[in-house]
DRENZA-312687 format. One line per 3 residues: number of its first residue (from 1); for each residue y, z, x of C-alpha. Coordinates in nm, 3 decimals. Layout:
<pts>
NUM> Y Z X; ...
</pts>
This chain:
<pts>
1> -0.943 -3.971 -1.722; -1.034 -4.313 -1.587; -0.842 -4.311 -1.266
4> -0.612 -4.098 -1.053; -0.276 -4.249 -0.962; -0.072 -4.185 -0.650
7> 0.200 -4.339 -0.443; 0.072 -4.508 -0.130; 0.217 -4.765 0.103
10> 0.446 -5.011 -0.070; 0.376 -4.919 -0.431; 0.162 -4.738 -0.681
13> -0.211 -4.746 -0.624; -0.504 -4.622 -0.828; -0.826 -4.453 -0.718
16> -1.128 -4.495 -0.947; -1.293 -4.171 -1.051; -1.624 -4.291 -0.911
19> -1.470 -4.271 -0.561; -1.430 -3.894 -0.593; -1.678 -3.681 -0.394
22> -1.941 -3.466 -0.560; -1.815 -3.107 -0.585; -1.968 -2.764 -0.639
25> -1.642 -2.657 -0.804; -1.404 -2.868 -1.007; -1.109 -3.102 -0.976
28> -0.877 -3.064 -1.275; -0.598 -3.297 -1.380; -0.483 -3.156 -1.713
31> -0.109 -3.108 -1.743; -0.120 -2.730 -1.787; -0.325 -2.670 -1.471
34> -0.108 -2.900 -1.263; 0.217 -2.755 -1.398; 0.102 -2.399 -1.326
37> 0.080 -2.485 -0.955; 0.405 -2.681 -0.949; 0.594 -2.352 -0.916
40> 0.578 -2.043 -0.698; 0.722 -1.693 -0.669; 1.057 -1.834 -0.560
43> 1.102 -2.047 -0.876; 1.338 -2.270 -0.677; 1.114 -2.572 -0.608
46> 0.897 -2.764 -0.855; 0.659 -3.035 -0.733; 0.391 -3.162 -0.970
49> 0.054 -3.226 -0.803; -0.178 -3.509 -0.894; -0.474 -3.272 -0.928
52> -0.591 -2.917 -0.860; -0.910 -2.844 -0.669; -1.087 -2.520 -0.757
55> -1.343 -2.507 -0.480; -1.674 -2.325 -0.519; -1.768 -2.376 -0.155
58> -1.626 -2.455 0.186; -1.796 -2.794 0.150; -1.566 -2.868 -0.146
61> -1.258 -2.817 0.070; -1.399 -3.040 0.342; -1.499 -3.314 0.097
64> -1.158 -3.316 -0.069; -0.972 -3.336 0.262; -1.191 -3.627 0.374
67> -1.118 -3.795 0.040; -0.745 -3.731 0.077; -0.741 -3.871 0.430
70> -0.930 -4.183 0.322; -0.702 -4.254 0.025; -0.358 -4.167 0.161
73> -0.319 -3.845 -0.036; -0.163 -3.521 0.081; -0.310 -3.180 0.013
76> -0.206 -2.819 0.046; -0.393 -2.488 0.024; -0.243 -2.226 -0.205
79> -0.328 -1.859 -0.246; -0.127 -1.632 -0.473; 0.171 -1.867 -0.479
82> 0.400 -1.611 -0.315; 0.596 -1.879 -0.129; 0.964 -1.896 -0.216
85> 1.058 -2.255 -0.134; 0.774 -2.484 -0.241; 0.581 -2.451 0.086
88> 0.243 -2.460 -0.096; 0.340 -2.735 -0.340; 0.276 -3.108 -0.314
91> 0.409 -3.398 -0.520; 0.141 -3.649 -0.626; -0.120 -3.482 -0.407
94> -0.391 -3.220 -0.438; -0.335 -2.844 -0.446; -0.642 -2.652 -0.323
97> -0.646 -2.329 -0.523; -0.805 -2.095 -0.270; -0.835 -1.808 -0.516
100> -1.181 -1.933 -0.617; -1.304 -1.861 -0.262; -1.252 -1.485 -0.266
103> -1.574 -1.317 -0.153; -1.578 -1.021 0.085; -1.905 -1.104 0.259
106> -1.986 -0.804 0.474; -1.831 -0.489 0.614; -1.943 -0.383 0.961
109> -1.830 -0.079 1.166; -1.556 -0.273 1.344; -1.497 -0.587 1.131
112> -1.509 -0.749 0.790; -1.597 -1.109 0.703; -1.395 -1.237 0.411
115> -1.308 -1.563 0.237; -0.950 -1.679 0.274; -0.881 -1.661 -0.099
118> -0.958 -1.288 -0.118; -0.658 -1.060 -0.153; -0.591 -0.789 0.103
121> -0.636 -0.541 -0.182; -0.993 -0.676 -0.221; -1.049 -0.612 0.149
124> -0.923 -0.255 0.112; -1.147 -0.187 -0.187; -1.445 -0.301 0.022
127> -1.357 -0.121 0.346; -1.178 0.206 0.262; -1.486 0.370 0.101
130> -1.654 0.326 0.441; -1.359 0.490 0.616; -1.225 0.160 0.751
133> -0.909 -0.047 0.708; -0.735 -0.353 0.851; -0.489 -0.218 1.109
136> -0.188 -0.416 0.974; -0.093 -0.471 0.611; 0.217 -0.638 0.472
139> 0.429 -0.475 0.201; 0.232 -0.664 -0.065; -0.148 -0.633 -0.044
142> -0.194 -0.867 -0.341; -0.145 -1.170 -0.115; -0.444 -1.366 0.008
145> -0.592 -1.326 0.354; -0.554 -1.696 0.429; -0.196 -1.698 0.307
148> -0.067 -1.428 0.540; -0.275 -1.546 0.837; -0.105 -1.885 0.801
151> 0.237 -1.723 0.853; 0.170 -1.421 1.079; 0.177 -1.102 0.873
154> 0.411 -0.826 0.993; 0.395 -0.472 0.856; 0.488 -0.110 0.908
157> 0.212 -0.060 1.168; 0.296 -0.369 1.376; 0.452 -0.152 1.648
160> 0.100 -0.016 1.708; -0.124 -0.312 1.626; 0.078 -0.633 1.637
163> 0.058 -0.891 1.359; -0.222 -0.950 1.114; -0.295 -1.267 1.311
166> -0.336 -1.057 1.628; -0.627 -0.877 1.464; -0.844 -1.179 1.380
169> -1.176 -1.201 1.562; -1.297 -1.537 1.432; -1.203 -1.811 1.186
172> -1.385 -2.075 0.989; -1.147 -2.362 0.917; -1.142 -2.713 0.776
175> -0.933 -2.960 0.972; -0.711 -3.217 0.805; -0.978 -3.484 0.850
178> -1.237 -3.270 0.670; -1.439 -3.116 0.953; -1.567 -2.759 0.919
181> -1.524 -2.572 1.247; -1.550 -2.219 1.383; -1.306 -2.084 1.639
184> -1.207 -1.759 1.806; -1.014 -1.632 2.109; -1.321 -1.715 2.319
187> -1.447 -2.029 2.146; -1.224 -2.332 2.081; -0.913 -2.127 2.143
190> -0.669 -2.420 2.099; -0.791 -2.465 1.741; -0.776 -2.089 1.681
193> -0.415 -2.076 1.798; -0.321 -2.380 1.589; -0.455 -2.211 1.276
196> -0.291 -1.868 1.308; 0.075 -1.873 1.199; 0.038 -2.251 1.191
199> 0.186 -2.275 0.841; -0.112 -2.475 0.717; -0.019 -2.777 0.926
202> -0.342 -2.832 1.118; -0.622 -2.666 0.920; -0.714 -2.488 0.601
205> -0.838 -2.138 0.683; -1.146 -2.078 0.466; -1.302 -1.763 0.614
208> -1.190 -1.492 0.857; -1.351 -1.213 1.054; -1.095 -0.933 1.075
211> -1.080 -0.630 1.302; -1.109 -0.290 1.132; -0.998 0.055 1.244
214> -1.063 0.401 1.105; -0.890 0.470 0.774; -0.749 0.817 0.724
217> -0.761 0.955 0.373; -0.398 1.070 0.339; -0.043 0.982 0.436
220> 0.250 1.215 0.472; 0.554 1.003 0.398; 0.910 1.095 0.495
223> 1.224 0.920 0.375; 1.554 0.966 0.559; 1.887 0.836 0.430
226> 2.163 0.681 0.637; 2.515 0.567 0.556; 2.529 0.272 0.797
229> 2.281 0.028 0.950; 2.352 0.111 1.314; 2.232 0.470 1.281
232> 1.931 0.351 1.082; 1.840 0.105 1.358; 1.890 0.365 1.630
235> 1.650 0.604 1.456; 1.391 0.336 1.388; 1.409 0.203 1.743
238> 1.330 0.544 1.889; 1.039 0.598 1.652; 0.870 0.262 1.710
241> 0.910 0.272 2.088; 0.778 0.628 2.111; 0.493 0.566 1.863
244> 0.557 0.889 1.679; 0.444 0.766 1.339; 0.174 0.530 1.222
247> 0.404 0.350 0.980; 0.777 0.277 1.025; 0.989 0.059 0.795
250> 1.334 0.059 0.639; 1.545 -0.106 0.374; 1.885 -0.114 0.209
253> 1.959 -0.113 -0.162; 2.288 -0.126 -0.352; 2.426 0.221 -0.426
256> 2.626 0.337 -0.725; 2.957 0.303 -0.539; 2.927 -0.067 -0.462
259> 2.805 -0.007 -0.108; 2.463 0.021 0.051; 2.211 0.301 0.083
262> 1.993 0.272 0.395; 1.648 0.430 0.389; 1.415 0.494 0.681
265> 1.054 0.540 0.575; 0.785 0.677 0.808; 0.426 0.773 0.747
268> 0.166 0.970 0.939; -0.197 0.900 0.856; -0.441 1.193 0.859
271> -0.757 1.328 0.703; -0.754 1.696 0.597; -0.817 1.953 0.730
274> -0.631 1.779 1.014; -0.261 1.831 0.968; 0.010 1.568 0.944
277> 0.280 1.801 1.071; 0.471 1.738 1.393; 0.796 1.930 1.391
280> 0.932 1.748 1.697; 0.874 1.391 1.570; 1.218 1.365 1.406
283> 1.400 1.606 1.634; 1.594 1.366 1.857; 1.663 1.062 1.641
286> 2.001 0.959 1.500; 2.113 1.223 1.246; 2.052 1.138 0.883
289> 2.236 1.231 0.565; 2.106 1.492 0.324; 1.754 1.628 0.309
292> 1.433 1.462 0.421; 1.223 1.349 0.125; 0.857 1.425 0.192
295> 0.557 1.328 -0.016; 0.181 1.333 0.040; -0.010 1.028 -0.086
298> -0.366 0.900 -0.075; -0.395 0.628 0.190; -0.494 0.359 -0.057
301> -0.198 0.439 -0.283; 0.040 0.428 0.011; -0.070 0.095 0.154
304> -0.090 -0.064 -0.191; 0.277 0.018 -0.250; 0.257 0.319 -0.483
307> 0.526 0.559 -0.366; 0.654 0.327 -0.095; 0.986 0.146 -0.133
310> 1.018 0.257 -0.493; 0.813 0.484 -0.715; 0.908 0.292 -1.026
313> 0.733 -0.029 -1.138; 0.931 -0.355 -1.129; 1.172 -0.404 -1.415
316> 1.053 -0.607 -1.710; 1.076 -0.976 -1.632; 1.127 -0.922 -1.258
319> 0.848 -1.160 -1.158; 0.995 -1.439 -1.371; 1.328 -1.426 -1.187
322> 1.408 -1.664 -0.900; 1.349 -1.518 -0.554; 1.542 -1.721 -0.297
325> 1.428 -1.506 -0.006; 1.520 -1.546 0.357; 1.402 -1.348 0.659
328> 1.473 -1.345 1.030; 1.398 -1.167 1.356; 1.696 -1.055 1.564
331> 1.709 -0.953 1.932; 1.740 -0.580 1.963; 2.063 -0.588 2.165
334> 2.257 -0.791 1.908; 2.086 -0.664 1.593; 2.322 -0.376 1.515
337> 2.634 -0.590 1.508; 2.460 -0.878 1.328; 2.313 -0.655 1.055
340> 2.646 -0.477 1.005; 2.824 -0.815 0.973; 2.573 -0.945 0.718
343> 2.577 -0.628 0.511; 2.959 -0.619 0.511; 2.971 -0.958 0.340
346> 2.679 -0.898 0.103; 2.717 -0.742 -0.240; 2.468 -0.584 -0.472
349> 2.541 -0.853 -0.726; 2.437 -1.119 -0.473; 2.111 -0.941 -0.400
352> 2.043 -0.905 -0.771; 1.864 -0.650 -0.984; 1.541 -0.552 -0.813
355> 1.645 -0.708 -0.481; 1.672 -0.534 -0.147; 1.729 -0.595 0.223
358> 1.453 -0.518 0.472; 1.569 -0.372 0.804; 1.274 -0.303 1.028
361> 1.257 -0.297 1.410; 0.920 -0.334 1.578; 0.793 -0.352 1.933
364> 0.648 -0.686 2.044; 0.412 -0.592 2.325; 0.114 -0.636 2.090
367> 0.229 -0.975 1.955; -0.012 -1.238 2.087; 0.014 -1.525 1.836
370> 0.183 -1.822 2.009; 0.308 -1.996 1.692; 0.470 -1.679 1.556
373> 0.817 -1.710 1.701; 1.043 -1.413 1.771; 1.324 -1.357 2.024
376> 1.231 -1.229 2.366; 1.247 -0.861 2.450; 1.039 -0.549 2.389
379> 1.191 -0.482 2.044; 1.294 -0.720 1.767; 1.449 -0.640 1.430
382> 1.308 -0.793 1.114; 1.582 -0.849 0.854; 1.498 -1.005 0.519
385> 1.728 -1.074 0.226; 1.499 -1.032 -0.075; 1.724 -1.160 -0.350
388> 1.653 -1.193 -0.721; 1.843 -1.418 -0.960; 1.807 -1.579 -1.302
391> 1.614 -1.904 -1.246; 1.836 -2.092 -1.494; 2.173 -2.004 -1.335
394> 2.274 -2.298 -1.109; 2.602 -2.132 -1.008; 2.421 -1.820 -0.884
397> 2.169 -2.031 -0.694; 2.449 -2.232 -0.533; 2.619 -1.912 -0.415
400> 2.291 -1.782 -0.274; 2.220 -2.110 -0.098; 2.561 -2.099 0.067
403> 2.513 -1.736 0.169; 2.166 -1.814 0.308; 2.310 -2.088 0.528
406> 2.570 -1.844 0.659; 2.299 -1.585 0.726; 2.088 -1.840 0.913
409> 2.385 -1.941 1.127; 2.462 -1.577 1.205; 2.099 -1.518 1.306
412> 2.094 -1.818 1.539; 2.432 -1.722 1.688; 2.284 -1.381 1.769
415> 1.986 -1.542 1.944; 1.745 -1.474 1.659; 1.481 -1.677 1.478
418> 1.475 -1.751 1.106; 1.133 -1.671 0.959; 0.985 -2.001 0.833
421> 0.861 -1.864 0.500; 1.203 -1.845 0.337; 1.351 -2.055 0.061
424> 1.609 -2.279 0.235; 1.450 -2.598 0.373; 1.463 -2.666 0.745
427> 1.523 -3.002 0.910; 1.300 -3.157 1.177; 1.556 -3.048 1.439
430> 1.551 -2.694 1.295; 1.173 -2.683 1.329; 1.179 -2.806 1.688
433> 1.440 -2.545 1.774; 1.239 -2.277 1.594; 0.917 -2.342 1.784
436> 1.100 -2.406 2.110; 0.864 -2.414 2.409; 0.549 -2.430 2.193
439> 0.669 -2.731 1.990; 0.495 -2.994 2.210; 0.167 -2.802 2.184
442> 0.208 -2.763 1.807; 0.288 -3.131 1.757; -0.013 -3.229 1.968
445> -0.236 -3.001 1.761; -0.108 -3.164 1.442; -0.207 -3.505 1.576
448> -0.547 -3.381 1.692; -0.657 -3.177 1.390; -0.470 -3.352 1.107
451> -0.438 -3.711 1.234; -0.359 -3.856 0.890; -0.091 -3.592 0.819
454> -0.268 -3.479 0.503; -0.189 -3.108 0.516; 0.092 -2.899 0.369
457> 0.386 -3.138 0.338; 0.586 -2.872 0.151; 0.683 -2.714 0.483
460> 0.842 -3.048 0.585; 0.773 -2.982 0.952; 0.636 -3.320 1.057
463> 0.795 -3.535 0.786; 1.047 -3.784 0.922
</pts>
């Protein structure tokens, strides 16, 4: 390779290789490496990068961002590629493959220091043997720490501990102009708040110090079945507001009659000989259908997904299917009607084999991340349409796109907020409406920390 080509200004330009910075890792430009990162879990967007950086140090990330700023390139960090709409892709720019920065540096009695490219499962493997765990985990612990901190990170324990971003003690970041900086709630707080749930717009998170809590060894999991979403929501609402269980989630799946089966899942963490039993915990919630399904699981199995939403592994080929996902947060008062309306117009065929619908209320009194936007009120309801479809079926994708627009409109009409990690692209006006009162602060942070607008164009937040 003699030179790297990119589009800049009024026409194509070329950057000689000898202008590239010295790196501890490597910058690769072969077609296979670039093509592998021109896709993501959604399989709905495909943007071919100019090059892929595999950093071996934080200094590599900083050097590449300085290079990008100097030469009019754009760059985006990428973890496990679990985005569903090309958010971590970049055309004719540089993808920073954060998976090569994946060290868990040290575990202390109340915190762990970890590189952003480490998976949450790596964190668990390092902390659980010491009787410690991150307080909040998403449904998939194979995502990277930096990836979920860039979007917020909500889970089944959020009613007790807030978001994953609410449990960060310190960050090391690289700004869009290539400066390595440390920030925390008490030191450079504006930078700290621009990084967390900032969708990669202002900084690349490269290392995080995370709060830890005691990890119990076992989980007693109960599943309760409901025939309609309103009763499911009523039961969940009571459980999260009364803090009766450590873990509360719920979902809907197509049933054999063409309708929907609603499942409430709760878990109580304990370490024998302490008991998990509390006979009154389910006594006064909305009545369920059939018998309670109860199962005891090791803590690590439970939080890693074994025995959670499904005891069976994904169907063959599931991860190669398109995943045009879309999530939202609804106000508690309008959630029942809105969820019922959405589910009445949704079919199992539209959700697809292996798809499901998340229905999960949580309290918000422990949410303290300014850029993570949810409706006001003490309880919000997380609803996510986790669809699966053949990636080579344009008609199916067109139907899903139309349905997603309708869902988004229904959410906004109900006073809710569409979660910005979904597949459908948002316009500049959509983004301003989404961030609402914090938009001016966010836009100012973009100008301060990424003055050349290098970072994460795939979100299309600040593109005109």
